[in-house]
C-alpha positions as a Markdown table, in Angstrom:
| # | Residue | x | y | z |
|---|---|---|---|---|
| 1 | Met | -55.6 | -236.9 | 59.7 |
| 2 | Ser | -54.7 | -239.0 | 62.7 |
| 3 | Ile | -51.8 | -241.4 | 62.5 |
| 4 | Gln | -52.7 | -245.0 | 63.1 |
| 5 | Pro | -50.4 | -247.1 | 65.3 |
| 6 | Pro | -48.5 | -249.8 | 63.5 |
| 7 | Val | -49.8 | -253.4 | 63.5 |
| 8 | Leu | -46.3 | -254.6 | 64.1 |
| 9 | Asp | -43.5 | -252.8 | 65.8 |
| 10 | Leu | -40.0 | -254.3 | 66.4 |
| 11 | Arg | -37.3 | -252.4 | 68.2 |
| 12 | Gly | -33.7 | -253.6 | 68.6 |
| 13 | Ile | -34.6 | -257.3 | 68.2 |
| 14 | Val | -31.6 | -259.5 | 68.9 |
| 15 | Lys | -31.8 | -263.3 | 68.8 |
| 16 | Thr | -28.9 | -265.4 | 70.2 |
| 17 | Phe | -28.9 | -269.2 | 70.3 |
| 18 | Asn | -26.9 | -271.3 | 72.8 |
| 19 | Val | -26.4 | -268.4 | 75.2 |
| 20 | Gly | -23.4 | -268.9 | 77.4 |
| 21 | Gln | -22.2 | -271.9 | 75.5 |
| 22 | Pro | -19.0 | -272.2 | 73.4 |
| 23 | Asn | -21.2 | -272.3 | 70.3 |
| 24 | Glu | -23.2 | -269.2 | 71.2 |
| 25 | Thr | -24.4 | -267.6 | 67.9 |
| 26 | Glu | -26.2 | -264.3 | 67.4 |
| 27 | Val | -28.5 | -264.6 | 64.4 |
| 28 | Leu | -30.4 | -261.4 | 64.5 |
| 29 | His | -28.6 | -258.1 | 65.2 |
| 30 | Gly | -30.8 | -255.3 | 66.4 |
| 31 | Ile | -33.8 | -255.5 | 64.0 |
| 32 | Asp | -36.1 | -252.5 | 63.7 |
| 33 | Leu | -39.3 | -253.0 | 61.7 |
| 34 | Thr | -42.7 | -251.5 | 61.6 |
| 35 | Leu | -45.7 | -252.6 | 59.6 |
| 36 | Gln | -48.8 | -250.4 | 59.1 |
| 37 | Ala | -52.4 | -251.6 | 58.8 |
| 38 | Gly | -53.0 | -252.9 | 55.3 |
| 39 | Glu | -49.3 | -252.8 | 54.3 |
| 40 | Phe | -48.2 | -255.7 | 52.1 |
| 41 | Cys | -44.4 | -256.2 | 52.6 |
| 42 | Ser | -42.2 | -258.8 | 51.0 |
| 43 | Val | -39.2 | -260.3 | 52.9 |
| 44 | Ile | -36.4 | -261.6 | 50.8 |
| 45 | Gly | -32.9 | -262.9 | 51.5 |
| 46 | Pro | -30.6 | -265.9 | 51.0 |
| 47 | Ser | -31.0 | -269.1 | 52.9 |
| 48 | Gly | -29.4 | -268.8 | 56.3 |
| 49 | Ser | -29.9 | -265.0 | 56.4 |
| 50 | Gly | -32.2 | -265.1 | 59.4 |
| 51 | Lys | -35.6 | -264.8 | 57.6 |
| 52 | Ser | -37.1 | -267.9 | 59.4 |
| 53 | Thr | -35.8 | -266.8 | 62.8 |
| 54 | Leu | -37.3 | -263.3 | 62.3 |
| 55 | Leu | -40.7 | -264.8 | 61.2 |
| 56 | Asn | -40.8 | -267.1 | 64.2 |
| 57 | Ile | -40.3 | -264.2 | 66.5 |
| 58 | Val | -42.8 | -262.0 | 64.7 |
| 59 | Gly | -45.3 | -264.9 | 64.9 |
| 60 | Leu | -44.7 | -265.3 | 68.6 |
| 61 | Leu | -43.4 | -268.8 | 68.1 |
| 62 | Asp | -40.0 | -267.8 | 69.6 |
| 63 | Arg | -38.8 | -265.1 | 72.0 |
| 64 | Pro | -36.2 | -262.5 | 71.2 |
| 65 | Thr | -33.0 | -262.4 | 73.4 |
| 66 | Arg | -33.2 | -258.7 | 73.6 |
| 67 | Gly | -35.5 | -255.9 | 72.2 |
| 68 | Thr | -39.2 | -255.2 | 72.2 |
| 69 | Leu | -42.0 | -256.5 | 69.9 |
| 70 | Ala | -45.5 | -255.2 | 69.8 |
| 71 | Val | -48.4 | -256.8 | 67.9 |
| 72 | Cys | -51.6 | -254.8 | 67.6 |
| 73 | Gln | -50.2 | -252.4 | 70.2 |
| 74 | Gln | -49.6 | -255.2 | 72.7 |
| 75 | Glu | -46.0 | -255.4 | 73.9 |
| 76 | Thr | -45.3 | -259.1 | 73.9 |
| 77 | Thr | -41.8 | -259.6 | 75.4 |
| 78 | Thr | -43.2 | -259.7 | 79.0 |
| 79 | Leu | -46.2 | -262.0 | 78.3 |
| 80 | Asp | -46.3 | -265.5 | 79.5 |
| 81 | Asp | -46.8 | -268.5 | 77.1 |
| 82 | Arg | -50.6 | -268.6 | 77.6 |
| 83 | Ala | -51.0 | -264.9 | 76.8 |
| 84 | Leu | -48.8 | -265.2 | 73.8 |
| 85 | Thr | -50.8 | -268.2 | 72.5 |
| 86 | Gln | -54.0 | -266.2 | 72.9 |
| 87 | Leu | -52.6 | -263.1 | 71.2 |
| 88 | Arg | -51.2 | -265.2 | 68.3 |
| 89 | Gly | -54.5 | -267.1 | 67.8 |
| 90 | His | -56.5 | -263.9 | 67.5 |
| 91 | Ser | -54.2 | -261.5 | 65.8 |
| 92 | Ile | -51.9 | -263.5 | 63.5 |
| 93 | Gly | -52.7 | -265.8 | 60.6 |
| 94 | Phe | -50.1 | -268.2 | 59.1 |
| 95 | Val | -49.8 | -269.5 | 55.6 |
| 96 | Phe | -46.8 | -271.8 | 55.0 |
| 97 | Gln | -45.0 | -273.1 | 52.0 |
| 98 | Tyr | -46.7 | -276.5 | 52.6 |
| 99 | His | -50.4 | -276.1 | 53.3 |
| 100 | His | -50.4 | -278.3 | 56.5 |
| 101 | Leu | -54.1 | -279.2 | 56.0 |
| 102 | Ile | -55.5 | -282.1 | 58.0 |
| 103 | Ser | -55.9 | -284.9 | 55.5 |
| 104 | Ala | -58.8 | -286.6 | 57.4 |
| 105 | Phe | -60.8 | -283.3 | 57.3 |
| 106 | Ser | -62.8 | -281.7 | 54.5 |
| 107 | Ala | -61.9 | -278.2 | 53.2 |
| 108 | Ile | -64.5 | -276.5 | 55.4 |
| 109 | Glu | -63.5 | -278.5 | 58.5 |
| 110 | Asn | -59.9 | -277.4 | 58.0 |
| 111 | Val | -60.9 | -273.7 | 57.8 |
| 112 | Met | -62.9 | -274.1 | 61.0 |
| 113 | Met | -60.0 | -275.5 | 63.0 |
| 114 | Pro | -58.6 | -272.1 | 64.3 |
| 115 | Met | -62.1 | -271.2 | 65.5 |
| 116 | Val | -62.5 | -274.2 | 67.8 |
| 117 | Gly | -60.3 | -272.7 | 70.5 |
| 118 | Asp | -61.4 | -274.1 | 73.9 |
| 119 | Ala | -64.5 | -275.7 | 72.4 |
| 120 | Thr | -64.6 | -279.4 | 71.7 |
| 121 | Leu | -67.1 | -279.4 | 68.8 |
| 122 | Phe | -67.7 | -277.4 | 65.6 |
| 123 | Asn | -70.8 | -275.3 | 65.7 |
| 124 | Asp | -73.1 | -273.7 | 63.1 |
| 125 | Ala | -71.5 | -270.2 | 63.4 |
| 126 | Met | -68.1 | -271.6 | 62.7 |
| 127 | Arg | -69.4 | -273.5 | 59.7 |
| 128 | Glu | -71.1 | -270.4 | 58.3 |
| 129 | Arg | -68.0 | -268.3 | 58.6 |
| 130 | Ala | -65.8 | -271.1 | 57.1 |
| 131 | Ala | -68.3 | -271.4 | 54.2 |
| 132 | Ala | -68.1 | -267.7 | 53.6 |
| 133 | Leu | -64.3 | -267.7 | 53.6 |
| 134 | Leu | -64.2 | -270.6 | 51.2 |
| 135 | Glu | -66.6 | -268.7 | 48.9 |
| 136 | Ser | -64.3 | -265.7 | 49.1 |
| 137 | Val | -61.4 | -267.8 | 47.8 |
| 138 | Gly | -63.5 | -269.5 | 45.1 |
| 139 | Leu | -63.9 | -272.9 | 46.6 |
| 140 | Thr | -67.6 | -273.2 | 47.5 |
| 141 | Arg | -68.0 | -276.1 | 45.1 |
| 142 | Trp | -65.3 | -278.0 | 47.0 |
| 143 | Lys | -66.1 | -277.1 | 50.6 |
| 144 | Asn | -67.1 | -280.6 | 51.6 |
| 145 | Ser | -64.3 | -282.3 | 49.6 |
| 146 | Pro | -61.5 | -284.1 | 51.4 |
| 147 | Ser | -58.4 | -281.9 | 51.4 |
| 148 | Thr | -56.5 | -284.8 | 49.7 |
| 149 | Gln | -58.7 | -284.5 | 46.6 |
| 150 | Leu | -57.9 | -280.8 | 46.0 |
| 151 | Ser | -55.1 | -279.6 | 43.7 |
| 152 | Gly | -52.0 | -277.9 | 45.2 |
| 153 | Gly | -53.4 | -274.4 | 44.3 |
| 154 | Gln | -56.7 | -275.3 | 45.9 |
| 155 | Gln | -55.1 | -276.6 | 49.0 |
| 156 | Gln | -53.1 | -273.4 | 49.4 |
| 157 | Arg | -56.3 | -271.3 | 49.0 |
| 158 | Val | -57.9 | -273.4 | 51.8 |
| 159 | Ala | -54.8 | -272.5 | 53.9 |
| 160 | Val | -55.4 | -268.8 | 53.1 |
| 161 | Ala | -59.0 | -269.1 | 54.2 |
| 162 | Arg | -57.9 | -270.9 | 57.4 |
| 163 | Ala | -55.5 | -268.1 | 58.1 |
| 164 | Leu | -58.3 | -265.6 | 57.9 |
| 165 | Ala | -60.7 | -267.5 | 60.2 |
| 166 | Met | -60.0 | -265.4 | 63.3 |
| 167 | Lys | -60.0 | -262.1 | 61.3 |
| 168 | Pro | -56.3 | -261.5 | 62.1 |
| 169 | Ser | -54.7 | -258.1 | 61.8 |
| 170 | Leu | -51.5 | -259.6 | 60.5 |
| 171 | Ile | -50.8 | -262.5 | 58.1 |
| 172 | Leu | -47.4 | -264.2 | 57.9 |
| 173 | Ala | -46.9 | -265.9 | 54.6 |
| 174 | Asp | -43.7 | -268.0 | 54.5 |
| 175 | Glu | -43.0 | -269.0 | 50.9 |
| 176 | Pro | -46.7 | -269.7 | 50.3 |
| 177 | Thr | -46.2 | -270.0 | 46.5 |
| 178 | Gly | -42.9 | -271.9 | 46.6 |
| 179 | Asn | -44.5 | -275.3 | 45.8 |
| 180 | Leu | -46.9 | -274.0 | 43.2 |
| 181 | Asp | -46.8 | -273.7 | 39.4 |
| 182 | Thr | -46.7 | -270.1 | 38.0 |
| 183 | Lys | -50.4 | -269.8 | 37.5 |
| 184 | Ser | -51.4 | -271.1 | 40.9 |
| 185 | Ala | -48.6 | -269.0 | 42.6 |
| 186 | Ser | -50.0 | -265.9 | 40.9 |
| 187 | Ala | -53.5 | -266.7 | 42.0 |
| 188 | Val | -52.5 | -267.2 | 45.7 |
| 189 | Phe | -50.5 | -264.0 | 45.7 |
| 190 | Asp | -53.5 | -262.1 | 44.1 |
| 191 | Leu | -55.8 | -263.6 | 46.8 |
| 192 | Leu | -53.5 | -262.4 | 49.6 |
| 193 | Leu | -53.1 | -259.0 | 48.0 |
| 194 | Ser | -56.9 | -258.6 | 47.7 |
| 195 | Val | -57.4 | -259.5 | 51.3 |
| 196 | Ser | -54.8 | -257.0 | 52.4 |
| 197 | Arg | -56.5 | -254.2 | 50.3 |
| 198 | Glu | -60.1 | -255.0 | 51.2 |
| 199 | Gln | -59.7 | -255.8 | 54.9 |
| 200 | Ala | -56.7 | -253.6 | 55.7 |
| 201 | Thr | -54.9 | -256.8 | 56.8 |
| 202 | Ser | -51.1 | -256.4 | 57.1 |
| 203 | Val | -49.0 | -259.1 | 55.3 |
| 204 | Leu | -45.4 | -260.2 | 55.6 |
| 205 | Phe | -44.7 | -262.2 | 52.5 |
| 206 | Val | -41.5 | -264.2 | 52.5 |
| 207 | Thr | -40.5 | -265.2 | 48.9 |
| 208 | His | -37.7 | -265.9 | 46.5 |
| 209 | Asn | -39.9 | -264.8 | 43.6 |
| 210 | Ala | -38.6 | -261.4 | 42.4 |
| 211 | Ala | -41.6 | -260.8 | 40.2 |
| 212 | Leu | -44.0 | -261.2 | 43.1 |
| 213 | Ser | -41.8 | -259.2 | 45.5 |
| 214 | Ala | -41.9 | -256.3 | 43.0 |
| 215 | Arg | -45.6 | -256.1 | 43.3 |
| 216 | Cys | -45.6 | -255.6 | 47.1 |
| 217 | Asp | -45.8 | -252.2 | 48.8 |
| 218 | Arg | -42.4 | -252.5 | 50.2 |
| 219 | Thr | -39.5 | -255.0 | 50.2 |
| 220 | Ile | -37.1 | -255.7 | 53.0 |
| 221 | Glu | -34.0 | -257.8 | 52.6 |
| 222 | Val | -32.6 | -259.8 | 55.4 |
| 223 | Val | -28.8 | -260.2 | 55.0 |
| 224 | Asp | -26.7 | -261.7 | 57.7 |
| 225 | Gly | -29.3 | -261.0 | 60.4 |
| 226 | Arg | -29.8 | -257.4 | 59.5 |
| 227 | Leu | -32.4 | -255.6 | 57.4 |
| 228 | Arg | -32.0 | -253.7 | 54.2 |
| 229 | Ser | -35.0 | -251.7 | 52.9 |
């Protein structure tokens, strides 16, 4: 059996803020991390441990000070901002603690947003894919509803559908169940897990929920800017 290359590969990632200043601070200290296709990995750790910094670097929203980072076999540390934006848009989906839906848009319009790209208008192909994604998360009945009329759990399911719009290889979920009740949190987690299993999508799931973390394939703990597996 051939060994598939990892979806995510971090080697010796260091992140230092205020370089050269009196308040220079190294937040991440030589992070090594790989994530295989379809792997569902939880990330835990106390506040201030470096989880958010790590997620920003993995999501190509920030650059490491040292080390290498490859997403879908593309080494990223030498890419310019435009190339990073393109890679991020096509390979990485984001689900945050707060859904960040556009209140003036309906559920289906929110899901279409990542597909717009350089286009200026929605088109039928985008609408069909968005409708299919909303069906997959159980929201066909509410696809034309304003996002403000949806419950918290429904809004987060729209956010998951939006994260899948570009068929990403990697989903970064930053406390996506943190603002939800137990039932809704479990439903959103189950949804992400089913996506990972059915589509071989890799997931980094940041959480403080020990019960959900225990259901993941693997758990890594961030402590003082270092990883513990």
